[in-house]
Each structure stands twice: as C-alpha cells, then as structure tokens.
C-alpha positions in Angstrom: -4.7 -52.6 -42.6 -4.5 -50.7 -39.4 -2.4 -47.5 -39.6 -0.9 -45.4 -36.9 -1.2 -41.7 -37.7 1.6 -40.7 -35.4 4.8 -39.4 -37.3 2.8 -39.7 -40.6 2.8 -37.1 -43.3 -0.9 -36.3 -44.1 -1.9 -34.4 -47.4 -5.3 -32.8 -47.0 -6.7 -31.1 -50.1 -9.3 -28.5 -49.7 -7.6 -27.7 -46.4 -9.2 -24.1 -46.0 -12.6 -25.6 -46.5 -15.1 -26.5 -43.9 -14.4 -30.3 -43.5 -10.7 -29.8 -44.4 -9.8 -27.3 -41.9 -11.6 -29.0 -39.1 -10.0 -32.4 -39.9 -6.6 -30.4 -39.9 -7.2 -28.8 -36.5 -8.3 -32.3 -35.0 -5.2 -34.1 -36.3 -2.8 -31.5 -35.1 -4.5 -31.4 -31.6 -4.6 -35.1 -31.0 -1.9 -36.8 -32.9 1.6 -36.9 -31.8 4.5 -35.7 -34.2 2.1 -35.5 -37.3 2.9 -33.5 -40.4 -0.1 -32.1 -42.1 0.4 -30.6 -45.6 -2.7 -28.6 -46.8 -3.7 -27.4 -50.3 -6.5 -25.0 -51.3 -7.0 -22.7 -54.2 -8.8 -20.2 -52.0 -11.5 -19.6 -54.6 -14.3 -17.0 -54.1 -17.3 -19.5 -54.5 -18.0 -18.0 -51.1 -16.4 -15.6 -48.7 -12.6 -15.9 -48.9 -12.4 -14.3 -45.6 -14.1 -17.2 -43.9 -11.5 -19.6 -45.5 -8.6 -17.3 -44.2 -10.2 -17.4 -40.8 -10.2 -21.2 -40.7 -6.5 -21.0 -41.7 -5.8 -18.6 -39.0 -7.2 -21.1 -36.5 -4.8 -23.7 -37.6 -1.9 -21.2 -37.4 -2.9 -20.3 -33.8 -3.1 -24.0 -32.9 0.3 -25.0 -34.5 2.1 -22.0 -32.6 0.9 -23.5 -29.4 1.6 -27.2 -30.0 5.2 -28.7 -30.3 6.0 -31.8 -32.0 3.6 -31.5 -35.0 3.9 -29.4 -38.1 1.8 -27.7 -40.8 2.5 -26.5 -44.2 0.0 -24.7 -46.6 0.2 -24.6 -50.3 -2.0 -22.2 -52.3 -2.9 -23.8 -55.4 -5.3 -25.9 -57.4 -5.3 -29.7 -57.6 -6.2 -29.1 -61.3 -2.5 -28.0 -61.6 -0.9 -31.2 -62.4 2.6 -30.0 -62.0 1.9 -28.3 -58.7 0.3 -31.7 -57.4 3.4 -33.6 -58.6 5.7 -31.1 -56.9 3.8 -31.7 -53.7 4.0 -35.4 -53.7 7.7 -35.1 -54.6 8.5 -32.7 -51.9 6.4 -34.1 -49.1 5.9 -37.7 -49.9 2.6 -38.1 -48.1 1.9 -41.3 -46.3 -2.0 -40.8 -46.4 -4.0 -38.5 -48.7 -7.4 -37.1 -47.8 -8.9 -35.5 -50.8 -11.7 -33.0 -49.7 -10.9 -30.4 -52.4 -14.0 -30.1 -54.8 -16.4 -27.7 -56.2 -19.3 -28.0 -54.1 -23.1 -27.3 -54.5 -25.9 -29.0 -56.5 -27.4 -25.8 -57.8 -24.1 -24.0 -58.6 -23.3 -26.9 -61.0 -26.1 -26.1 -63.1 -24.8 -22.6 -63.7 -21.1 -23.2 -63.8 -20.4 -26.6 -64.9 -16.7 -25.8 -65.8 -15.7 -25.4 -62.3 -17.0 -29.0 -61.6 -15.0 -30.7 -64.4 -11.9 -28.7 -63.4 -11.9 -29.5 -59.8 -13.9 -32.7 -59.3 -12.7 -34.6 -62.4 -9.4 -33.2 -63.5 -8.2 -32.4 -60.1 -9.1 -35.7 -58.7 -7.5 -37.5 -61.5 -4.3 -35.6 -60.9 -4.4 -36.8 -57.2 -5.0 -40.5 -58.5 -2.0 -40.1 -60.8 0.2 -38.8 -58.1 -0.8 -41.6 -55.8 0.0 -44.1 -58.6 3.4 -42.7 -59.2 4.2 -42.6 -55.4 5.2 -46.3 -55.7 7.6 -45.7 -58.6 11.2 -47.1 -58.0 10.0 -49.3 -55.3 9.0 -46.6 -52.9 6.5 -47.3 -50.1 4.2 -44.7 -51.5 0.7 -43.7 -50.3 -0.7 -46.0 -47.7 -4.3 -44.8 -47.9 -6.3 -42.6 -50.2 -9.5 -41.4 -48.5 -11.7 -39.1 -50.6 -15.1 -37.2 -50.3 -18.0 -38.4 -52.2 -21.5 -37.3 -51.5 -25.0 -38.4 -50.6 -26.1 -36.7 -53.9 -24.9 -39.7 -55.8 -28.1 -41.4 -54.8 -30.1 -39.0 -56.9 -34.0 -39.6 -56.8 -33.5 -43.1 -55.3 -36.8 -43.9 -53.6 -35.3 -46.8 -51.4 -34.5 -45.4 -48.0 -32.3 -45.4 -46.0 -29.6 -45.2 -48.8 -27.2 -48.0 -48.7 -23.6 -48.1 -50.3 -25.1 -51.5 -51.9 -27.8 -49.5 -53.8 -27.3 -48.9 -57.5 -26.4 -45.2 -58.0 -26.4 -44.8 -61.9 -29.0 -42.1 -62.3 -27.4 -38.7 -61.0 -29.7 -35.7 -61.2 -27.0 -33.0 -61.2 -23.4 -32.6 -62.6 -22.1 -32.2 -59.1 -23.6 -35.7 -58.3 -22.2 -37.2 -61.5 -18.8 -35.8 -60.8 -18.8 -37.5 -57.4 -19.9 -40.9 -58.8 -17.1 -40.4 -61.4 -14.7 -40.1 -58.4 -15.7 -43.3 -57.0 -15.4 -45.1 -60.4 -12.1 -43.6 -61.1 -10.7 -44.5 -57.6 -11.9 -48.1 -58.1 -10.1 -48.2 -61.5 -6.9 -46.9 -59.9 -7.2 -49.2 -56.9 -7.6 -52.2 -59.2 -4.8 -51.3 -61.6 -2.3 -49.9 -59.2 -3.2 -51.5 -55.9 -4.0 -48.1 -54.2 -5.9 -48.7 -50.9 -8.8 -46.3 -51.3 -11.9 -45.4 -49.4 -14.7 -43.1 -50.5 -17.0 -41.3 -48.1 -20.4 -40.2 -48.8 -21.2 -37.1 -46.7 -24.8 -36.3 -45.8 -25.6 -32.6 -45.3 -22.6 -31.4 -43.1 -23.3 -28.4 -40.9 -21.7 -26.5 -38.0 -19.7 -23.6 -36.9 -17.6 -21.9 -39.7 -19.5 -23.8 -42.3 -20.3 -23.0 -45.8 -22.5 -19.9 -46.2 -24.3 -21.5 -49.3 -25.7 -24.2 -47.0 -29.4 -23.6 -46.0 -28.8 -23.3 -42.2 -26.3 -20.6 -42.7 -28.2 -18.7 -45.5 -31.6 -18.9 -43.4 -29.6 -17.3 -40.5 -28.3 -14.6 -42.8 -31.8 -13.8 -44.1 -33.7 -13.9 -40.8 -31.1 -11.7 -39.3 -31.7 -9.2 -42.0 -35.5 -9.6 -42.0 -35.5 -11.1 -45.4 -37.8 -14.0 -46.4 -36.4 -17.5 -46.6 -37.7 -20.1 -49.3 -38.5 -23.6 -48.0 -38.4 -25.9 -51.0 -40.7 -28.7 -51.8 -43.4 -26.8 -49.8 -41.5 -27.9 -46.6 -41.8 -31.7 -47.6 -38.0 -32.3 -47.5 -35.9 -34.4 -45.0 -32.3 -34.1 -44.5 -29.8 -36.3 -42.7 -28.0 -33.5 -41.0 -24.6 -34.4 -39.7 -22.6 -32.2 -37.4 -18.9 -31.3 -38.3 -17.3 -32.9 -35.4 -19.0 -36.2 -36.1 -17.9 -36.1 -39.7 -14.3 -35.5 -38.6 -14.3 -38.2 -36.2 -15.5 -40.6 -38.9 -12.8 -39.5 -41.3 -10.2 -40.0 -38.6 -11.5 -43.6 -38.0 -11.4 -44.4 -41.6 -8.0 -43.0 -42.1 -6.6 -45.3 -39.7 -7.7 -48.5 -41.4 -6.9 -48.9 -45.2 -8.6 -51.7 -47.2 -6.4 -54.8 -47.3 -4.2 -55.5 -50.4 -4.9 -58.9 -51.8 -4.1 -60.9 -55.0 -6.9 -62.6 -56.7 -7.0 -66.1 -58.3 -5.8 -64.6 -61.5 -2.5 -63.2 -59.9 -3.8 -59.6 -60.2 -4.6 -57.2 -57.3 -8.2 -57.3 -55.9 -9.1 -53.8 -55.7 -8.4 -52.5 -52.2 -11.4 -50.3 -52.3 -14.5 -49.5 -50.1 -17.2 -46.8 -49.6 -19.0 -45.7 -46.5 -21.9 -43.5 -45.8 -21.3 -40.7 -43.1 -24.7 -39.5 -42.0 -26.7 -39.2 -38.7 -29.1 -42.0 -39.7 -31.8 -39.6 -38.6 -33.4 -37.5 -41.4 -35.1 -34.4 -40.0 -38.1 -32.5 -41.6 -37.0 -29.1 -43.0 -39.9 -27.3 -41.4 -38.8 -28.9 -37.9 -35.2 -27.8 -38.8 -36.3 -24.2 -39.5 -38.4 -24.2 -36.3 -35.3 -25.2 -34.2 -33.1 -22.8 -35.9 -35.5 -19.9 -35.2 -35.9 -20.9 -31.5 -32.0 -20.9 -31.1 -31.6 -17.7 -32.9 -34.1 -16.1 -30.3 -32.4 -17.9 -27.4 -29.0 -16.5 -28.6 -30.4 -13.0 -28.7 -29.8 -12.7 -32.4 -33.4 -12.2 -33.0 -36.1 -10.6 -30.8 -38.7 -12.8 -29.1 -41.4 -11.1 -30.9 -40.0 -11.9 -34.4 -42.8 -12.7 -36.8 -41.3 -15.8 -38.5 -44.4 -16.7 -40.5 -44.1 -13.5 -42.3 -40.4 -14.5 -43.2 -41.1 -18.0 -44.7 -42.2 -18.9 -48.1 -43.0 -22.5 -49.3 -41.9 -22.9 -52.8 -41.6 -25.9 -55.3 -38.6 -28.1 -55.5 -35.5 -26.9 -57.3 -33.8 -28.7 -60.2 -31.1 -31.2 -58.9 -32.6 -31.3 -55.3 -34.1 -34.4 -53.9 -36.9 -34.7 -51.3 -35.0 -36.8 -48.8 -31.5 -37.9 -47.8 -31.1 -40.7 -45.2 -28.0 -42.6 -44.6 -27.7 -46.3 -43.8 -24.6 -46.2 -41.6 -24.5 -50.0 -40.8 -21.1 -50.7 -42.5 -19.6 -47.8 -40.8 -20.9 -48.9 -37.3 -19.9 -52.4 -38.1 -16.1 -51.8 -39.3 -15.4 -48.8 -37.1 -18.0 -48.9 -34.0 -18.7 -45.5 -35.0 -21.9 -43.6 -35.4 -22.6 -39.8 -35.4 -24.2 -38.7 -32.3 -24.8 -34.9 -32.1 -28.4 -33.9 -31.9 -29.6 -31.4 -34.3 -30.7 -28.8 -31.6 -27.1 -29.0 -30.0 -25.4 -28.7 -33.4 -27.4 -25.6 -34.4 -26.9 -24.0 -31.0 -23.0 -24.3 -31.4 -23.2 -22.9 -35.0 -25.2 -20.0 -33.7 -22.8 -19.4 -30.8 -20.1 -19.2 -33.4 -22.0 -17.1 -35.7 -22.8 -14.5 -33.0 -19.1 -14.3 -32.1 -17.7 -14.2 -35.6 -20.0 -11.4 -36.8 -19.8 -9.6 -33.5 -23.5 -9.3 -33.0 
C-alpha cells in the first residue's frame, strides 16, 4: 500500500537520537504540510548536550519553514500512560519506533535498561497501535521500527539475508531486537497492523553516537590516547552513512505491507523485514587508516602524528561479531534503493562536523 506522507502526522520515538533527529529533519525539509511528533527520554547514556544540539537543529529548521509542524514530548515509551496520551492527542498516521537502549557492550553491564526500553517500551507502542483502530477509527497506517544487524549473532553465512535463521543471539541487545521482530509479527497477525522492521548496519555520520567506534577513536586520537582494535584487527563492518539510512527509512515509510485475508478468514500478517546496510564490509584496520588520514587532512591531528604508537590490537569482546555484511537485495528490489555513500566521504563529513562542533 503506497502512502503519501504529505499532511500526515508522523510519530517518531527516539527523536533526539542520531537516526531519529536526522529523519525528523529530512521529513520537515522535504515533505509538504507534515506534522512530526517526537518523543525522547533524553537519558544520559551519552552526552545529553549532543541530544539537545540535535533538537536545536530541528527547532531552527521549523522556524524557517512554514506549513509543517513539530511537537516534542520529553518522556519514556516505557511509560504506558504517556504513550496512550500521545496517541489520543495526536492520532498518528505513521509510527517510526527508533527509541531503544543501544549498544551491545552496555547490555552486558546494565540489562535492566534494555528490558525497560526495548521490550516494555516497544510493547507499549504495539498496544497503542492496536487500540488506534478502536471504535472504527482509521488508526495507524504503518508501523516502522528499528531492528539491528546484531540479530544475526555469529552467523557464518555472509552476506546476512533476512531469510537467514536468527535464533542464536549473543547479547541481550540482540535478543531484545529479535524479540521486537517477533512481537511485531504477532501484533501484525492478530490486529492487522502493517509493520516493517529495519535491520540497521553500523550507522555513522555527523552528530552520531559517541559510543560508536569512529567517534570514540576520534576522541582518543585527539587526546593522544591509545585506541583498541578488537579481534586483532580482523573485523569487518558494513558501515552505513546516516543520510543513506534516512533515505531508506523514508522509502519504507511510504509503502506499507498489504493487508490481506487468508483462506481461514483471518488476516495474513502484513509484516516484512529489510536490511539497510552498505553491502560492502570494510576492514576495521582500513577504516582506522582512513579515519587517521582524514583527521590529518582536517587539521585536527598533525601530519607527523605517530599512529602506530596509539594503536593496540586486542582480542574480541563478549557480544561482538567478526563481520557484519548486509544482503540488500530485497530493499533494492522493492524500493530501487541502495546506500551509496563511500566510507571516506562519510568519515570526512563526520570529521568536518566534529571540528565545528568542538570548535577545534
């Protein structure tokens, strides 16, 4: 089912997050008469100032654009009454659930945060979508939600396909994302909620998450600290630039899975999942070399910086995987879309932002 986003109300959870804020900006820039409602709990998993900066960019944009509108609610999707209130007040046409506790390693030390946000919070969103159809209301036309490449665990078959079996997560974070997919399927089947899950592959770019490797490496190299390269450098990642991720989400939002009735007279779950990745895994050592070169090019580091003295090859960490590699055939087939940003170009844009943001 093709959806026109113009004049729709879009609910974006995790709107102050990296992907959520960029998606909000894109929708407000390019869609006529759209109303975006954002929710974020603004937790301190990483620098709240960065989240506030992202929101300030949205506020600046909306002040310069007429015809579209933006409302922000500070709160947690784990608060069921708050979620119910937002659905009652705004009656969203499309829901994009990006709110989640992120990070594989953090899930090992603070599992409670993942159960609260990723399980209970997502359940609250599903319930609100279900009840949006009460009393014959049109309700939610499409639920799009974030999954993760982490669901593939230690799958040795590459590239990773959405047809692969993903029953062996190696972190609680991965388990929570797989749970989201199962929960969404159950609600799609029971309540005919058109739902699309997106498995993101290593998203990076300006104003990204400071806990991601490219951001943390930049901080440490700038401070003359040593960076640790896991699995002795024998890791490969399918790095995907933020603009490509946002373009992919927007494409998916506009086409909801068709509602159909099966031979038993019950709904066939209007449900699908896609990978969004660059379909081109990069060696972590190559990635670090490009990052170093671009830091020198930008003048953040001196030309004679001794990189070898600031690199340490270490074993794999619990919860990590040696390679991520997206099979994006289905995304290309259904939307004629494929991420296209080269790693060097994406890192250069991140470093330009970093230099301006930190006033180097």
